[in-house]
DRENPA-3360 file (N, C-alpha, C; in nm, 2 decimals, always signed):
BEGIN
1 = XXXXXXXX = -10.40/-8.35/+17.41/-10.38/-8.24/+17.33/-10.37/-8.11/+17.42 ~ -10.26/-8.04/+17.39/-10.22/-7.90/+17.48/-10.28/-7.79/+17.44 ~ -10.31/-7.71/+17.52/-10.38/-7.58/+17.49/-10.27/-7.46/+17.46 ~ -10.15/-7.50/+17.48/-10.05/-7.41/+17.46/-10.03/-7.40/+17.33 ~ -9.97/-7.26/+17.28/-9.96/-7.22/+17.13/-9.83/-7.26/+17.10 ~ -9.81/-7.28/+16.97/-9.68/-7.32/+16.93/-9.59/-7.18/+16.91 ~ -9.46/-7.21/+16.94/-9.37/-7.10/+16.95/-9.37/-7.05/+16.78 ~ -9.36/-6.92/+16.79/-9.34/-6.85/+16.67/-9.21/-6.75/+16.66;
9 = XXXXXXXX = -9.17/-6.75/+16.52/-9.05/-6.67/+16.51/-9.07/-6.51/+16.48 ~ -9.19/-6.48/+16.47/-9.23/-6.36/+16.43/-9.20/-6.27/+16.56 ~ -9.13/-6.15/+16.55/-9.13/-6.07/+16.66/-9.25/-6.02/+16.71 ~ -9.27/-5.98/+16.83/-9.38/-5.94/+16.90/-9.35/-5.80/+16.95 ~ -9.43/-5.71/+16.94/-9.44/-5.58/+16.99/-9.55/-5.54/+17.07 ~ -9.55/-5.49/+17.18/-9.65/-5.43/+17.26/-9.63/-5.30/+17.28 ~ -9.72/-5.23/+17.37/-9.72/-5.09/+17.39/-9.59/-5.04/+17.44 ~ -9.51/-5.13/+17.53/-9.40/-5.09/+17.60/-9.26/-5.15/+17.54;
17 = XXXXXXXX = -9.28/-5.25/+17.46/-9.18/-5.36/+17.42/-9.19/-5.35/+17.28 ~ -9.03/-5.37/+17.24/-9.01/-5.40/+17.09/-8.89/-5.48/+17.06 ~ -8.86/-5.51/+16.95/-8.71/-5.57/+16.94/-8.64/-5.48/+16.96 ~ -8.50/-5.52/+16.98/-8.38/-5.43/+17.02/-8.36/-5.34/+16.93 ~ -8.36/-5.21/+16.98/-8.33/-5.08/+16.88/-8.17/-5.05/+16.92 ~ -8.12/-4.98/+16.80/-7.97/-4.96/+16.83/-7.95/-4.82/+16.87 ~ -8.05/-4.72/+16.85/-8.06/-4.60/+16.90/-8.22/-4.56/+16.91 ~ -8.25/-4.51/+17.03/-8.37/-4.47/+17.03/-8.37/-4.32/+17.11;
25 = XXXXXXXX = -8.47/-4.24/+17.05/-8.46/-4.08/+17.12/-8.63/-4.08/+17.16 ~ -8.65/-4.05/+17.29/-8.78/-4.04/+17.36/-8.79/-3.90/+17.43 ~ -8.90/-3.91/+17.49/-8.92/-3.78/+17.56/-8.85/-3.79/+17.70 ~ -8.78/-3.66/+17.75/-8.71/-3.67/+17.88/-8.79/-3.73/+17.99 ~ -8.90/-3.75/+18.00/-8.99/-3.80/+18.12/-8.97/-3.96/+18.12 ~ -8.90/-4.03/+18.01/-8.88/-4.14/+18.01/-8.72/-4.19/+18.05 ~ -8.65/-4.09/+18.06/-8.51/-4.10/+18.07/-8.46/-4.22/+18.19 ~ -8.53/-4.22/+18.28/-8.49/-4.33/+18.37/-8.58/-4.46/+18.38;
33 = XXXXXXXX = -8.65/-4.46/+18.28/-8.76/-4.57/+18.27/-8.71/-4.68/+18.19 ~ -8.73/-4.80/+18.22/-8.70/-4.91/+18.13/-8.79/-5.02/+18.15 ~ -8.86/-5.09/+18.06/-8.86/-5.04/+17.93/-8.96/-4.92/+17.93 ~ -8.95/-4.83/+17.84/-9.04/-4.73/+17.84/-9.15/-4.76/+17.69 ~ -9.27/-4.68/+17.69/-9.35/-4.70/+17.59/-9.30/-4.66/+17.46 ~ -9.29/-4.76/+17.36/-9.22/-4.74/+17.23/-9.30/-4.65/+17.15 ~ -9.45/-4.63/+17.21/-9.52/-4.54/+17.13/-9.48/-4.39/+17.16 ~ -9.39/-4.38/+17.28/-9.35/-4.24/+17.29/-9.22/-4.19/+17.23;
41 = XXXXXXXX = -9.16/-4.31/+17.14/-9.03/-4.26/+17.07/-9.05/-4.17/+16.98 ~ -8.95/-4.07/+16.96/-8.96/-3.99/+16.86/-8.88/-4.01/+16.74 ~ -8.77/-4.10/+16.77/-8.68/-4.16/+16.65/-8.62/-4.28/+16.70 ~ -8.63/-4.36/+16.60/-8.56/-4.50/+16.63/-8.44/-4.51/+16.51 ~ -8.33/-4.54/+16.54/-8.21/-4.57/+16.42/-8.16/-4.70/+16.44 ~ -8.16/-4.78/+16.34/-8.11/-4.90/+16.31/-7.98/-4.91/+16.25 ~ -7.88/-4.98/+16.30/-7.75/-4.99/+16.23/-7.77/-5.13/+16.17 ~ -7.76/-5.15/+16.03/-7.78/-5.27/+15.99/-7.65/-5.36/+15.99;
49 = XXXXXXXX = -7.66/-5.46/+16.01/-7.55/-5.58/+16.00/-7.58/-5.68/+15.90 ~ -7.50/-5.75/+15.84/-7.53/-5.85/+15.76/-7.63/-5.96/+15.81 ~ -7.62/-5.98/+15.94/-7.72/-6.07/+15.97/-7.85/-6.03/+16.03 ~ -7.86/-5.87/+16.01/-7.99/-5.83/+16.06/-8.05/-5.73/+15.96 ~ -8.01/-5.75/+15.83/-8.05/-5.66/+15.73/-8.21/-5.66/+15.71 ~ -8.27/-5.80/+15.68/-8.40/-5.80/+15.66/-8.49/-5.76/+15.78 ~ -8.44/-5.79/+15.89/-8.51/-5.76/+16.03/-8.51/-5.61/+16.05 ~ -8.40/-5.53/+16.03/-8.37/-5.40/+16.05/-8.44/-5.32/+15.95;
57 = XXXXXXXX = -8.45/-5.36/+15.83/-8.53/-5.27/+15.73/-8.65/-5.31/+15.69 ~ -8.71/-5.40/+15.71/-8.85/-5.45/+15.69/-8.94/-5.47/+15.82 ~ -8.88/-5.58/+15.89/-8.97/-5.62/+16.01/-8.99/-5.51/+16.11 ~ -8.88/-5.45/+16.15/-8.87/-5.36/+16.25/-8.94/-5.22/+16.20 ~ -8.93/-5.20/+16.07/-9.00/-5.08/+16.00/-9.16/-5.08/+16.02 ~ -9.20/-5.20/+16.01/-9.34/-5.22/+16.03/-9.39/-5.23/+16.17 ~ -9.31/-5.27/+16.25/-9.34/-5.26/+16.39/-9.34/-5.13/+16.44 ~ -9.23/-5.04/+16.41/-9.23/-4.91/+16.46/-9.35/-4.83/+16.40;
65 = XXXXXXXX = -9.39/-4.84/+16.26/-9.49/-4.75/+16.19/-9.61/-4.80/+16.29 ~ -9.64/-4.94/+16.31/-9.76/-4.97/+16.39/-9.76/-4.89/+16.53 ~ -9.66/-4.87/+16.56/-9.64/-4.81/+16.74/-9.67/-4.66/+16.70 ~ -9.66/-4.62/+16.58/-9.66/-4.47/+16.55/-9.54/-4.38/+16.58 ~ -9.41/-4.45/+16.55/-9.28/-4.38/+16.57/-9.26/-4.29/+16.47 ~ -9.27/-4.17/+16.48/-9.27/-4.07/+16.36/-9.15/-4.06/+16.26 ~ -9.03/-4.10/+16.32/-8.90/-4.10/+16.25/-8.82/-4.21/+16.25 ~ -8.76/-4.26/+16.14/-8.69/-4.41/+16.15/-8.59/-4.37/+16.08;
73 = XXXXXXXX = -8.45/-4.41/+16.10/-8.32/-4.39/+16.01/-8.27/-4.53/+16.00 ~ -8.23/-4.55/+15.90/-8.15/-4.69/+15.88/-8.02/-4.65/+15.84 ~ -7.91/-4.69/+15.90/-7.77/-4.65/+15.88/-7.70/-4.80/+15.83 ~ -7.64/-4.79/+15.74/-7.57/-4.89/+15.66/-7.43/-4.89/+15.65 ~ -7.36/-4.94/+15.73/-7.20/-4.95/+15.72/-7.17/-5.06/+15.62 ~ -7.10/-5.04/+15.51/-7.10/-5.14/+15.42/-6.97/-5.22/+15.46 ~ -6.99/-5.35/+15.41/-6.89/-5.46/+15.48/-6.76/-5.44/+15.39 ~ -6.78/-5.43/+15.26/-6.66/-5.43/+15.17/-6.58/-5.31/+15.15;
81 = XXXXXXXX = -6.63/-5.20/+15.21/-6.57/-5.06/+15.18/-6.60/-4.99/+15.32 ~ -6.54/-4.88/+15.35/-6.59/-4.80/+15.48/-6.69/-4.71/+15.46 ~ -6.77/-4.71/+15.35/-6.88/-4.64/+15.33/-6.99/-4.65/+15.44 ~ -7.05/-4.53/+15.50/-7.16/-4.54/+15.57/-7.27/-4.47/+15.48 ~ -7.39/-4.53/+15.47/-7.49/-4.47/+15.42/-7.62/-4.46/+15.51 ~ -7.73/-4.36/+15.50/-7.81/-4.34/+15.59/-7.94/-4.32/+15.50 ~ -8.04/-4.37/+15.53/-8.17/-4.35/+15.48/-8.27/-4.27/+15.61 ~ -8.35/-4.18/+15.57/-8.42/-4.12/+15.67/-8.58/-4.15/+15.62;
89 = XXXXXXXX = -8.67/-4.19/+15.72/-8.80/-4.22/+15.68/-8.89/-4.16/+15.80 ~ -9.02/-4.11/+15.73/-9.09/-4.04/+15.81/-9.23/-4.11/+15.81 ~ -9.30/-4.12/+15.92/-9.42/-4.20/+15.92/-9.54/-4.10/+15.87 ~ -9.62/-4.17/+15.76/-9.75/-4.09/+15.72/-9.84/-4.12/+15.81 ~ -9.90/-4.03/+15.90/-10.00/-4.09/+16.01/-10.13/-4.13/+15.95 ~ -10.16/-4.11/+15.82/-10.28/-4.15/+15.77/-10.26/-4.31/+15.73 ~ -10.16/-4.34/+15.66/-10.14/-4.47/+15.63/-10.07/-4.56/+15.74 ~ -10.00/-4.49/+15.82/-9.92/-4.55/+15.93/-9.81/-4.63/+15.85;
97 = XXXXXXXX = -9.75/-4.58/+15.74/-9.65/-4.63/+15.67/-9.54/-4.54/+15.67 ~ -9.40/-4.56/+15.65/-9.31/-4.48/+15.66/-9.28/-4.47/+15.49 ~ -9.22/-4.32/+15.46/-9.20/-4.28/+15.34/-9.05/-4.23/+15.34 ~ -8.99/-4.26/+15.24/-8.83/-4.21/+15.23/-8.86/-4.04/+15.20 ~ -8.75/-4.00/+15.31/-8.71/-3.84/+15.28/-8.57/-3.83/+15.23 ~ -8.51/-3.92/+15.28/-8.36/-3.91/+15.22/-8.35/-4.08/+15.20 ~ -8.30/-4.12/+15.08/-8.30/-4.24/+15.03/-8.15/-4.29/+15.01 ~ -8.09/-4.35/+15.12/-7.96/-4.37/+15.14/-7.86/-4.30/+15.08;
105 = XXXXXXXX = -7.82/-4.19/+15.14/-7.71/-4.11/+15.10/-7.59/-4.13/+15.19 ~ -7.47/-4.07/+15.12/-7.33/-4.11/+15.17/-7.27/-3.95/+15.20 ~ -7.38/-3.86/+15.14/-7.33/-3.73/+15.17/-7.36/-3.65/+15.32 ~ -7.33/-3.54/+15.33/-7.38/-3.48/+15.46/-7.50/-3.47/+15.47 ~ -7.56/-3.52/+15.57/-7.71/-3.57/+15.60/-7.78/-3.44/+15.69 ~ -7.89/-3.36/+15.65/-7.94/-3.27/+15.72/-8.10/-3.32/+15.75 ~ -8.15/-3.27/+15.86/-8.30/-3.30/+15.87/-8.36/-3.20/+16.00 ~ -8.48/-3.19/+15.98/-8.55/-3.10/+16.09/-8.64/-3.17/+16.16;
113 = XXXXXXXX = -8.64/-3.33/+16.12/-8.71/-3.39/+16.20/-8.65/-3.52/+16.28 ~ -8.67/-3.52/+16.41/-8.77/-3.48/+16.50/-8.71/-3.34/+16.54 ~ -8.60/-3.30/+16.50/-8.55/-3.15/+16.54/-8.41/-3.14/+16.44 ~ -8.36/-3.01/+16.43/-8.26/-3.00/+16.33/-8.14/-3.06/+16.38 ~ -8.09/-3.16/+16.28/-7.96/-3.23/+16.31/-7.89/-3.24/+16.21 ~ -7.75/-3.23/+16.19/-7.67/-3.26/+16.07/-7.58/-3.37/+16.11 ~ -7.57/-3.48/+16.02/-7.45/-3.59/+16.04/-7.38/-3.57/+15.92 ~ -7.25/-3.57/+15.94/-7.14/-3.57/+15.85/-7.08/-3.71/+15.82;
121 = XXXXXXXX = -7.16/-3.77/+15.74/-7.14/-3.90/+15.68/-7.01/-3.92/+15.61 ~ -6.95/-3.83/+15.54/-6.80/-3.85/+15.48/-6.71/-3.85/+15.58 ~ -6.73/-3.76/+15.70/-6.63/-3.76/+15.81/-6.63/-3.90/+15.88 ~ -6.75/-3.94/+15.92/-6.78/-4.09/+15.97/-6.72/-4.18/+15.90 ~ -6.73/-4.17/+15.75/-6.68/-4.27/+15.67/-6.53/-4.27/+15.68 ~ -6.46/-4.15/+15.69/-6.33/-4.13/+15.68/-6.26/-4.20/+15.80 ~ -6.33/-4.15/+15.91/-6.30/-4.22/+16.05/-6.32/-4.35/+16.05 ~ -6.41/-4.41/+16.00/-6.43/-4.56/+16.00/-6.32/-4.64/+15.91;
129 = XXXXXXXX = -6.27/-4.57/+15.81/-6.16/-4.61/+15.72/-6.06/-4.61/+15.79 ~ -6.01/-4.53/+15.88/-5.88/-4.53/+15.95/-5.90/-4.62/+16.06 ~ -6.02/-4.65/+16.13/-6.03/-4.76/+16.22/-6.02/-4.90/+16.17 ~ -6.06/-4.91/+16.06/-6.05/-5.05/+15.99/-5.92/-5.05/+15.90 ~ -5.83/-4.93/+15.92/-5.71/-4.97/+15.85/-5.70/-4.95/+15.71 ~ -5.81/-4.89/+15.63/-5.83/-4.89/+15.49/-5.80/-4.75/+15.45 ~ -5.74/-4.73/+15.32/-5.71/-4.58/+15.28/-5.85/-4.52/+15.29 ~ -5.85/-4.39/+15.32/-5.98/-4.30/+15.33/-6.05/-4.27/+15.20;
137 = XXX = -5.99/-4.29/+15.10/-6.05/-4.28/+14.96/-6.09/-4.39/+14.91 ~ -6.07/-4.51/+14.96/-6.12/-4.65/+14.90/-6.27/-4.65/+14.92 ~ -6.34/-4.68/+14.84/-6.48/-4.68/+14.82/-6.55/-4.62/+14.71;
% end
């Protein structure tokens, strides 16, 4: 009988590592550090693909909440049309669960967390349509 544990498909997260992130914003002190402590991330952004939807929207959300990442965005580029939508979630420190602040919008997006920023989703959608060779008004 072996004392080795069986492999698991569950993603693991430690103080310094977590599953790959598409975009992460952290403090300047970690600029040249890799990996840096995920507990020091200010914002994590996941861009969902058809093969990662469950992992990006559920599994990673739980991992980042457990690590205390205060802001989590989910960006969804639609497969059938050039539309790009964005959901903004913020961490409730008491429950350590995310709550939606913005629930999947395709309109211009603005937030103050973790700092003031504006994302012109209609302009990104139009640019994506051009790159995909689709009419800008399609969708």
